[in-house]
C-alpha positions in Angstrom: 12.5 -13.3 5.0 11.3 -10.3 3.3 13.1 -9.1 0.1 13.0 -5.5 -0.4 12.4 -4.7 -4.0 11.8 -1.0 -3.5 13.1 1.2 -6.6 16.2 3.5 -6.4 15.1 6.4 -8.3 11.8 7.7 -9.8 12.5 6.2 -13.3 12.7 2.7 -11.6 9.6 3.6 -9.6 7.7 4.5 -12.8 8.8 1.0 -14.4 7.9 -1.1 -11.3 4.5 0.6 -10.7 3.2 1.0 -14.0 -0.5 -0.1 -13.2 -2.9 -1.1 -10.3 -2.0 -4.9 -10.8 1.8 -3.9 -10.1 0.9 -2.3 -7.1 -1.1 -5.2 -5.9 1.4 -7.8 -6.5 4.1 -5.5 -4.5 1.7 -5.4 -1.8 0.8 -9.2 -1.6 4.6 -9.8 -1.6 5.4 -7.4 1.1 2.4 -8.7 3.2 3.2 -12.4 2.9 6.7 -12.9 1.7 6.4 -16.5 2.5 3.3 -17.1 1.1 -0.4 -16.4 1.9 -1.3 -17.0 5.3 -5.1 -16.8 6.1 -6.3 -14.4 8.5 -9.2 -16.8 9.0 -7.8 -20.1 9.7 -4.0 -19.0 10.3 -2.6 -21.4 7.9 0.0 -20.9 5.4 -2.3 -21.9 2.2 -3.0 -21.1 -1.4 -5.3 -18.4 -1.8 -6.4 -16.8 -5.2 -7.7 -13.5 -6.1 -11.5 -13.2 -6.7 -13.1 -10.9 -9.0 -14.0 -8.4 -5.9 -10.1 -8.3 -5.3 -10.2 -10.3 -2.3 -8.0 -13.4 -1.5 -9.9 -16.4 -1.0 -8.4 -19.1 1.3 -8.4 -22.6 -0.2 -8.6 -24.5 3.1 -11.4 -22.5 5.2 -13.0 -20.3 2.3 -12.3 -17.2 4.4 -11.9 -14.1 2.1 -9.8 -11.2 3.1 -9.0 -7.9 1.1 -5.4 -7.1 0.2 -5.6 -3.6 1.5 -7.3 -4.9 5.0 -5.4 -3.7 8.1 -3.2 -1.5 6.0 -3.4 2.5 5.6 -5.0 1.9 2.5 -8.1 0.2 4.0 -11.4 1.8 3.1 -9.8 3.9 0.6 -11.6 4.9 -2.6 -8.7 5.9 -4.5 -6.4 3.6 -6.5 -3.3 2.0 -5.2 -1.2 3.7 -7.9 -2.1 7.0 -6.8 -1.3 6.1 -3.1 2.1 4.8 -4.3 2.8 7.8 -6.0 1.7 10.0 -3.1 4.1 7.8 -0.8 7.1 8.2 -3.3 6.5 11.8 -3.7 6.2 12.3 0.4 9.2 10.2 0.9 11.5 12.1 -1.8 10.8 15.5 -0.1 13.7 16.5 1.8 12.0 19.6 3.5 8.8 17.9 4.2 5.4 18.0 2.9 2.4 20.1 3.6 -1.2 19.2 3.1 -1.7 22.5 0.8 1.5 21.7 -1.2 0.4 18.0 -1.8 -3.3 19.1 -2.7 -2.0 21.4 -5.4 0.9 19.0 -6.8 -1.3 15.8 -6.5 -4.6 17.5 -7.7 -6.8 16.5 -4.8 -10.0 18.4 -4.3 -10.2 18.4 -0.8 -7.7 19.4 2.0 -9.2 17.1 4.5 -8.5 14.3 2.3 -4.8 15.2 1.9 -4.5 15.9 5.5 -5.9 12.6 6.3 -3.7 10.8 3.7 -0.4 12.7 5.3 -1.5 11.6 9.1 -1.9 8.2 8.0 1.6 8.1 6.3 3.1 9.8 9.0 1.7 7.4 11.7 2.8 4.4 9.5 6.3 6.0 9.3 6.7 6.5 13.0 5.3 2.9 13.8 7.9 1.5 11.3 10.7 3.6 12.6 9.7 2.4 16.3 9.7 -1.2 15.3 13.2 -0.7 13.5 
């Protein structure tokens, strides 16, 4: 069973997600709460993180990215920035506009911010539908 370890306030957030490794660890635990299941052989197995940030299956040698199949796939931005943006978007009681997020988070491109917000909104809608 998945155990939620989400911070209750921004101070806890900063303590829990202090660097890229902490974000990767959290994402790994959320994706595979009962241990790594290889996408290649579909077996629960031991996987290790390679120098290219892929997870290598010890049974079939298949490699997968931690962010493959997630809203983070193909991103060039650090997970830490994504986590900060997600926290900020969720914390806004009146919603978030792309213009506000662009200015607040220091993005250079409106199009990038618009794309991120739509990814987050789709993920939120999918999560709510599944509940």
